[in-house]
LUMMARLUM-38465 format. One record per residue: residue number from 0; residue in three letters; z negated, x negated, y of N, C-alpha, C in turn. Coordinates in steps of 0.05 Angstrom, whole numbers, always signed. Each point is the difference from the previous one (the first is absolute). Layout:
% residues N
+-----+--------+--------+--------+--------+--------+--------+---------+--------+--------+--------+
| num | residu |    nup |  neast | nnorth |   caup | caeast | canorth |    cup |  ceast | cnorth |
+-----+--------+--------+--------+--------+--------+--------+---------+--------+--------+--------+
| NUM |    ALA |      Z |      X |      Y |      Z |      X |       Y |      Z |      X |      Y |
...
+-----+--------+--------+--------+--------+--------+--------+---------+--------+--------+--------+
This chain:
% residues 107
+-----+--------+--------+--------+--------+--------+--------+---------+--------+--------+--------+
| num | residu |    nup |  neast | nnorth |   caup | caeast | canorth |    cup |  ceast | cnorth |
+-----+--------+--------+--------+--------+--------+--------+---------+--------+--------+--------+
|   0 |    MET |   +462 |   +679 |   -666 |     +1 |     +3 |     +28 |    -17 |    -23 |    +12 |
|   1 |    ILE |    +10 |    -12 |    +21 |    -14 |    -22 |     +14 |    -20 |    +12 |    +20 |
|   2 |    PRO |    -25 |    -10 |     -1 |    -20 |    +11 |     +19 |     +8 |     -6 |    +29 |
|   3 |    HIS |     -8 |    +17 |    +18 |     +7 |     -3 |     +28 |    -13 |    -26 |    +11 |
|   4 |    MET |    +16 |    -16 |    +13 |    -10 |    -25 |     +11 |     -5 |     +5 |    +30 |
|   5 |    SER |    -22 |    -11 |    +10 |     -6 |     +3 |     +28 |    +19 |    -17 |    +16 |
|   6 |    ASN |     +0 |     +3 |    +26 |    +17 |    -16 |     +17 |    -13 |    -26 |     +8 |
|   7 |    ARG |    -22 |     -8 |    -14 |    -13 |    -25 |      +6 |    +18 |    -23 |     -7 |
|   8 |    PRO |     -2 |    -21 |    +16 |    +16 |    -24 |      -7 |     -9 |    -11 |    -27 |
|   9 |    ASP |    +18 |    -13 |    -14 |     -8 |    -11 |     -26 |    -20 |    -23 |     +5 |
|  10 |    LYS |    -11 |     -9 |    -22 |    -22 |    -20 |      +2 |     +9 |    -25 |    +14 |
|  11 |    SER |    +23 |    -10 |     -5 |     +9 |    -25 |     +13 |     +4 |     +4 |    +30 |
|  12 |    LYS |    +10 |    +24 |     +7 |     +4 |     +6 |     +28 |    -27 |     +2 |    +14 |
|  13 |    ARG |    -20 |    +12 |    -12 |    -27 |     +2 |     +11 |    -12 |    -28 |     +4 |
|  14 |    LYS |     +3 |    -17 |    -20 |    -10 |    -27 |      +2 |    +13 |    -15 |    +23 |
|  15 |    GLU |    +26 |     +3 |     +3 |    +14 |    -13 |     +23 |    -11 |    +10 |    +26 |
|  16 |    LEU |     -4 |    +26 |     +3 |    -10 |    +12 |     +25 |    -28 |    -11 |     +5 |
|  17 |    LEU |    -17 |     -2 |    -20 |    -27 |    -11 |      +3 |     +2 |    -29 |     +9 |
|  18 |    ARG |    +17 |    -16 |    -13 |     +3 |    -28 |      +7 |     +9 |     -3 |    +29 |
|  19 |    ARG |    +18 |    +16 |     +9 |     +9 |     -1 |     +28 |    -22 |     +7 |    +19 |
|  20 |    ALA |    -16 |    +21 |     -7 |    -22 |     +8 |     +17 |    -20 |    -22 |     +3 |
|  21 |    LYS |     -7 |    -14 |    -23 |    -19 |    -22 |      +1 |    +11 |    -23 |    +17 |
|  22 |    ARG |    +25 |     -5 |     -3 |    +13 |    -22 |     +15 |     -1 |     +6 |    +30 |
|  23 |    SER |     +4 |    +25 |     +7 |     -1 |     +9 |     +28 |    -28 |     -4 |    +12 |
|  24 |    VAL |    -20 |     +8 |    -15 |    -28 |     -4 |      +8 |     -6 |    -30 |     +4 |
|  25 |    GLN |     +9 |    -16 |    -19 |     -5 |    -29 |      +1 |    +15 |    -12 |    +24 |
|  26 |    GLU |    +24 |     +9 |     +6 |    +15 |    -11 |     +22 |    -14 |     +7 |    +27 |
|  27 |    LYS |    -11 |    +24 |     +2 |    -15 |     +8 |     +24 |    -25 |    -17 |     +3 |
|  28 |    ALA |    -13 |     -5 |    -22 |    -25 |    -17 |      +1 |     +7 |    -28 |     +8 |
|  29 |    LEU |    +22 |    -11 |    -10 |     +9 |    -27 |      +8 |     +7 |     -1 |    +29 |
|  30 |    ASP |    +14 |    +21 |    +10 |     +7 |     +1 |     +28 |    -24 |     +2 |    +18 |
|  31 |    SER |    -22 |    +10 |    -10 |    -24 |     +3 |     +17 |    -17 |    -25 |     +2 |
|  32 |    LEU |     +7 |    -21 |    -16 |    -15 |    -24 |      +1 |     +2 |    -13 |    +28 |
|  33 |    PRO |    -23 |     -9 |    +11 |     +0 |    -11 |     +27 |    +10 |    -28 |     +2 |
|  34 |    LEU |     +1 |    -14 |    -23 |     +8 |    -28 |      -2 |    +18 |     -4 |    -24 |
|  35 |    PRO |    +15 |    -22 |     -1 |    +16 |     -6 |     -24 |    -19 |     -2 |    -25 |
|  36 |    ALA |    +11 |     +6 |    -23 |    -16 |     +0 |     -24 |    -15 |    -26 |     -5 |
|  37 |    GLU |    +13 |    -22 |     +3 |    -14 |    -26 |      -5 |    -23 |     -4 |    +20 |
|  38 |    THR |     +3 |     +9 |    +24 |    -21 |     -3 |     +20 |    -23 |    +18 |     -8 |
|  39 |    MET |     +6 |    +24 |    -10 |    -21 |    +18 |      -9 |    -15 |    -12 |    -23 |
|  40 |    ARG |    +14 |    -13 |    -18 |    -13 |    -14 |     -23 |    -19 |    -22 |    +10 |
|  41 |    ARG |     +8 |    -14 |    +21 |    -17 |    -21 |     +11 |    -26 |    +13 |    +12 |
|  42 |    LEU |     +2 |    +23 |    +12 |    -24 |    +14 |     +10 |    -19 |     +6 |    -23 |
|  43 |    PHE |    +10 |    +11 |    -22 |    -17 |     +7 |     -22 |    -11 |    -25 |    -14 |
|  44 |    ASP |    +15 |    -21 |     -1 |    -10 |    -25 |     -11 |    -23 |    -11 |    +17 |
|  45 |    MET |     +4 |     +1 |    +27 |    -21 |     -9 |     +18 |    -26 |    +16 |     -5 |
|  46 |    LEU |     +3 |    +27 |     -2 |    -24 |    +16 |      -5 |    -13 |     -6 |    -26 |
|  47 |    ASP |    +16 |     -5 |    -21 |    -10 |     -8 |     -26 |    -18 |    -25 |     +2 |
|  48 |    GLU |     +9 |    -18 |    +17 |    -15 |    -25 |      +3 |    -24 |     +2 |    +19 |
|  49 |    GLU |     +5 |    +14 |    +23 |    -21 |     +0 |     +21 |    -22 |    +20 |     -4 |
|  50 |    LEU |     +6 |    +23 |    -12 |    -21 |    +20 |      -3 |    -24 |    -10 |    -17 |
|  51 |    PRO |     +4 |    -13 |    -22 |    -23 |    -10 |     -15 |    -17 |    -20 |    +17 |
|  52 |    ALA |    +13 |    -16 |    +16 |    -14 |    -20 |     +16 |    -13 |    +12 |    +25 |
|  53 |    GLN |    +14 |    +19 |    +13 |    -11 |    +11 |     +25 |    -11 |    +28 |     -2 |
|  54 |    GLY |     +6 |    +14 |    -21 |    -10 |    +27 |      -3 |    +15 |    +19 |    +19 |
|  55 |    CYS |     -5 |    +25 |     -4 |    +12 |    +22 |     +16 |    -22 |    +10 |    +19 |
|  56 |    ASP |     +7 |     +1 |    +26 |    -19 |    +11 |     +20 |     +8 |    +28 |     +8 |
|  57 |    HIS |    +15 |    +14 |    -17 |     +9 |    +27 |      +4 |    +18 |     +3 |    +24 |
|  58 |    SER |    +15 |    -21 |     +6 |    +20 |     +1 |     +21 |    +26 |    -13 |    -11 |
|  59 |    LEU |    +19 |     -2 |    +17 |    +25 |    -14 |      -8 |     +1 |    -27 |    +14 |
|  60 |    ARG |    -23 |    -13 |     +1 |     -3 |    -26 |     +13 |    +19 |    -21 |    -12 |
|  61 |    LEU |     +1 |     -3 |    -26 |    +17 |    -20 |     -13 |    +30 |     +7 |     +4 |
|  62 |    VAL |     +6 |    +25 |     -3 |    +28 |     +9 |      +3 |    +10 |     -6 |    +28 |
|  63 |    ARG |    -17 |     +8 |    +20 |     +8 |     -5 |     +28 |     +2 |    -30 |     +6 |
|  64 |    ALA |    -19 |    -16 |     -9 |     +0 |    -28 |      +6 |    +25 |    -14 |    -13 |
|  65 |    TRP |     +6 |     +8 |    -24 |    +23 |    -11 |     -14 |    +26 |     +7 |    +15 |
|  66 |    ALA |     +3 |    +25 |     +8 |    +24 |     +9 |     +14 |     +3 |    -15 |    +27 |
|  67 |    ALA |    -23 |     -3 |    +13 |     +1 |    -14 |     +26 |     +7 |    -29 |     -4 |
|  68 |    GLU |    -10 |    -13 |    -21 |     +5 |    -28 |      -5 |    +30 |     -5 |     -4 |
|  69 |    TYR |    +14 |    +19 |    -12 |    +29 |     -3 |      -5 |    +17 |    +15 |    +20 |
|  70 |    ASP |    -12 |    +10 |    +21 |    +14 |    +14 |     +21 |    +16 |    +24 |    -11 |
|  71 |    LEU |    -13 |    +15 |    -17 |    +12 |    +24 |     -12 |     -9 |    +25 |    +15 |
|  72 |    PRO |    +15 |    +21 |     -3 |     -7 |    +25 |     +14 |    -26 |    +13 |    -11 |
|  73 |    THR |    -22 |     -9 |    +11 |    -26 |     +8 |     -11 |     -4 |    +30 |     -2 |
|  74 |    GLU |     +5 |    +14 |    +22 |     -6 |    +29 |      +0 |    +19 |    +15 |    -19 |
|  75 |    THR |    +24 |     -9 |     -3 |    +18 |    +13 |     -20 |    -10 |     -5 |    -28 |
|  76 |    LEU |    -10 |    -24 |     -5 |    -11 |     -6 |     -27 |    -26 |    +16 |     -4 |
|  77 |    VAL |    -17 |     +2 |    +20 |    -25 |    +15 |      -3 |     +6 |    +29 |     -4 |
|  78 |    ASP |    +19 |    +11 |    +14 |     +7 |    +29 |      -4 |    +10 |     +4 |    -29 |
|  79 |    TRP |    +17 |    -18 |    -10 |     +9 |     +3 |     -28 |    -23 |     -1 |    -19 |
|  80 |    CYS |    -18 |    -19 |     +4 |    -23 |     -3 |     -18 |    -16 |    +26 |     +0 |
|  81 |    ARG |     -6 |    +11 |    +23 |    -15 |    +25 |      +2 |    +15 |    +23 |    -13 |
|  82 |    GLU |    +26 |     +2 |     +4 |    +16 |    +21 |     -13 |     -1 |     -2 |    -30 |
|  83 |    ASN |     -7 |    -24 |    -10 |     -1 |     -4 |     -29 |    -29 |     -6 |     -9 |
|  84 |    HIS |    -18 |    +13 |    +14 |    -29 |     +1 |      -7 |    -13 |    -27 |     +1 |
|  85 |    GLY |     +9 |    -17 |    +19 |    -13 |    -26 |      +4 |    -14 |     +0 |    +27 |
|  86 |    TYR |    -25 |     +9 |     +1 |    -15 |     +2 |     +25 |    -17 |    -24 |     +5 |
|  87 |    CYS |     -3 |    -17 |    -19 |    -14 |    -26 |      +3 |    +14 |    -20 |    -19 |
|  88 |    ASP |     -7 |    -25 |     +3 |    +14 |    -21 |     -15 |     -1 |     +5 |    -30 |
|  89 |    CYS |    -23 |     +8 |    -11 |     -1 |     +4 |     -29 |    +16 |    +24 |     -9 |
|  90 |    GLU |     +2 |    +21 |    +17 |    +17 |    +23 |      -7 |    +29 |     -7 |     +2 |
|  91 |    VAL |     +7 |    -18 |    +18 |    +28 |     -9 |      +1 |     +8 |    -13 |    -26 |
|  92 |    LEU |    -18 |    -17 |    -10 |     +5 |    -13 |     -26 |     +0 |    +19 |    -23 |
|  93 |    ALA |    -17 |    +20 |     +0 |     -2 |    +19 |     -22 |    +21 |    +22 |     +2 |
|  94 |    ASN |     +4 |    +11 |    +23 |    +17 |    +24 |      +3 |    +28 |     -6 |    +11 |
|  95 |    SER |     +1 |    -15 |    +22 |    +26 |     -5 |     +12 |    +17 |    -18 |    -17 |
|  96 |    GLU |    -12 |    -18 |    -14 |    +16 |    -17 |     -18 |    +12 |    +17 |    -22 |
|  97 |    GLU |    -15 |    +19 |    -10 |    +11 |    +18 |     -21 |    +25 |    +15 |    +11 |
|  98 |    ALA |     -2 |    +10 |    +25 |    +23 |    +13 |     +13 |    +24 |    -19 |     +2 |
|  99 |    PHE |     -6 |    -25 |     +8 |    +21 |    -20 |      +2 |    +14 |     -5 |    -27 |
| 100 |    LEU |    -17 |     -3 |    -21 |    +11 |     -5 |     -27 |    +16 |    +23 |    -10 |
| 101 |    ALA |     -9 |    +24 |     +7 |    +16 |    +24 |      -8 |    +27 |     +1 |    +15 |
| 102 |    ALA |     -1 |     -7 |    +25 |    +25 |     -1 |     +16 |    +20 |    -21 |    -12 |
| 103 |    MET |    -12 |    -21 |    -10 |    +17 |    -22 |     -12 |     +8 |     +7 |    -29 |
| 104 |    GLY |     -9 |    +22 |    -10 |     +7 |     +8 |     -27 |    -15 |    -15 |    -21 |
| 105 |    GLU |    -23 |    -11 |     +8 |    -16 |    -17 |     -18 |    -24 |    +16 |    -11 |
| 106 |    ARG |     -2 |    +25 |     +7 |    -22 |    +18 |     -10 |    +12 |    +26 |     -8 |
+-----+--------+--------+--------+--------+--------+--------+---------+--------+--------+--------+
């Protein structure tokens, strides 16, 4: 006699459902980016370079100045940084960049 099988999807079906769910989360994260991906990378590159030289004053001084220099939507960028635990320049580099990399599927 064959043991009773539950109505759970088989392993391959569960893996596919999980893959779709992850892709959906990633797509939402990508859609939430305030700037194109390459522009976001330039922001993090700037912080990599400028933070050691200028230090963090516990504000978003560097982020704001960079966005203004390139006529980018500063407050939209600042809101995204804060939503991703970037309340100052060094936290943007530590936390918001991680959120960006996860959205890009690189983490």
